[in-house]
N, C-alpha and C positions, 0 to 999 in steps of 0.2 A: 504494500500500500504506500505509494509515493504520491506526493502532491506538487504540482508546478508552483514555483515561487510566484506569488502575486503581490500586488500593491498592498502594503501592510504597515501599520505603525504600532510598534510594541513599546515596552517599558523603556528600552534603551536604544532602539534603532528604528529607522524607517527603511522599508524595502521599496524601491522604485524601479520596476521593470522597464527596459528600453525596447525598441522595436527590432534590435539587431541580435537578439538572443543573449544580451548582457543585462546586468542588473546593477543599480546603484545601491549600495548600503550606506546610509547616512547615520552616523553615530551621534547620539544626543548627549546633552550634559546632565540628563536626569539620572538619578540613582534611586533604586528601590530595594527593599529587603523585606523578608518575612511575608511573602505573598502580597506585597504591595502595602503592607501595614506601616512601613516606614518609607518616607519619600523625601527627596531633597534635590537641589540642583547645584552643580559645581562647575563653574566656568572653566573651560579647558579640558574637561573630562572626555568629551566626545573626540576631540583632536587626539588626545593621548591614546585612547582605545583604538582608534583607526590606525594610528602610526605604529603602535605596538603590534597589532594584528598583522599589518602589512609586513613588518620586519620578520615576524615569526613564520608567516606563510613563505617568505623568501628563503628563510633558513631551511624549512622543510622541503621546499621544491628542490633546493640544491642537493638534498639528500635522497631525492627520488620519490618523495611523497606527492601524489597528484592532488591538487587543491583547486578550488574554484577561483582563486585569486588571479586577477589580470593586472591591476595597477591602482595607483592612488589617483583620485579624481578631485582633489581639493583638500582643504584643511581637515575635514572630518568625514570624508567620503572615500569609499573604495569602489572600484569597478570589478565585478565578479561575473563569472559564467553563470548563466541561468541553469538551475538544476531542478530536477524533481526530487523534493526533499522527503526523507523518511521521518515519520513522527516520533523519532527516538532521540534520546540523549544518551551518549555513551560516556560514562564517567570512569576515569582511571584514578586509583588511589595508591599512593606510595607511603603515606604517613597517616596515622590515625588523627582525624580532625573532623569537625563538623558533625554531620548526622551519623558518621560511622562510630564515633565514640559512644553514641546512644544505643548502638546495636551490638557492640562487641565489648567484652570485659577487659578492655585494654585502655591504658592511660593515653590522653591526648599527647601527641608528639612521638608515640612509639613508631619506629620505622618498621614497616611490614617486610616479612622475609621475601615476598614477591608481590608484584602489583595485584590489586584487586580490580576487576572490571565489573561494572554494574550497568544495567539498562533501565532507563526510565521512559515512560510514555509521555510525550509532550501534550498536555491538556491542562490548561489553567483551571478549568472548572473541577478537575479531579485532583488538582495539586500535584501534577506530574508524578504519578505513582511508580514505584519500582516494579519491573516486570521481568519475566524470563523467556526462554525460547518458546515455551508453550503459548504464552500470551501473545508473543510476536506473531506466531503462526496464525492464531485466531484473527489477528489484525491484518493478515495477508502478507506478512513478511517472512520469507523462507529462511529456515535455519542457516542455510549456506550464506545468505546475504548478511545475517547478523554476525556470523563467524568471520566474514571478510571485514566487516566494520571493526570487530574486536581485534583482528590481526593488525589492521592499519593503526588502530588506537594504541596498541602496545608498541608498535614501531615508532610512532610519534613520541610516545613516552620515553623510549630508549634514546631517541635523538635529543629531545628537549631536556631530559633530566641531566644528561651530560653537559649540554650547552649552558644550562643554568648553573650547574655545579662549578663550571669553570669561572663563573662570574660571582661566586660566593652566595648563591641563592639556592634554596631547597624547593624543588617542585613537589608540593605536598599532594595536590590532586587537581584535576581539571575535567571540564566537560567538553565533548566534541559532538558535532552534528554532521550528518552525511547526506548526500544526495546522488542521483544518477544523472550523468551528463547525456548529451545527445548521442553519444557513442555507446551508451549502455554501461559505462564504467561507474563504479562506486567511488566517489571522490570526497575529500574533506571539504566541508562548507562552513557557513556561519562565521564565527570569529574565534580568535585565541587571544584573550586579553585578561587584565586583572579583574574584570567583571566576571569571568567564567573560570578562573583558576585560583588556586591558593599558592602564594609565594611567601616563603619566610627567609629572612636574612640568616645565613648559615651560622654566623657567630652569635647574634643577639636574639634570634627567634622573632624579630620584629616583622609584622605583617606588611606586605607590599601589594595588597589586593583589596577587594571590596569589604573584607572583614573589618578594615579600618572604619568604614562607614557603619557596617552592621552593629559593631560593638563599641563604637565611640572611642577608637584607639588613637585618634589624632586627626591630622589634616589629610584628607583623602587625595587631593590633587598633588600635594607634596610627595606622598607615597608613590603615586603613579609616575610622577616626574623622576623620582629616584630610580624606579624600575626602568623607565625609558633610557635614562642616562647610562645605567649599568649594562643594558643590552646593546645599545647602539654606540656608546662612547661619545655621544653628542649631548649638548645642553638643549633641552626643549626650547623651541623658538616658534611659538604660535603666531600666526599673522592675523 
């Protein structure tokens, strides 16, 4: 069960399909948490998420991961390939944090012996429930497709975990979304940003992601700017 990307405005992005098989993803300055129960706006957040996503897509493309990324189309916009999207979130976890600490008898910060992959059905009205292969099959998604998404997700984890480690950052966990392109290939879509990942400073444990907003840990934009600088070696310069 895949659905074509359509014009849409969500909590943090706008999706604007073009006539040439491409899509504009516009990143907003809005931040939400706890199913929309907490909301705020942070000037510059959209720019940072767009630029960080673009940078990480380039890193992955260089390592052979196929993504929908085409290019940057402005301060807070990316041009991407139009995909038929799976209604799934594929979550990879390397360290106990977030909801995982509520489900396993392990302390927050415990490094897992091997990554855990989880599947969630994308539906706000159902609060994005966790599912398995059987649920996916009922939704019209073949087990082989799910396994391909998991394979790619674990390869992404291998690449990014090392990439972040070299920059003194722990990749705690992250969420990916996938779609099919016009050639029938399953490719990485959506975004990879501090809105959809957990990043901790390897020395201090300081959060460099949306948990700063969720749990009032400090200045969200400064955390995102630090992440951007450590990934790119550049000082953020929004226009």
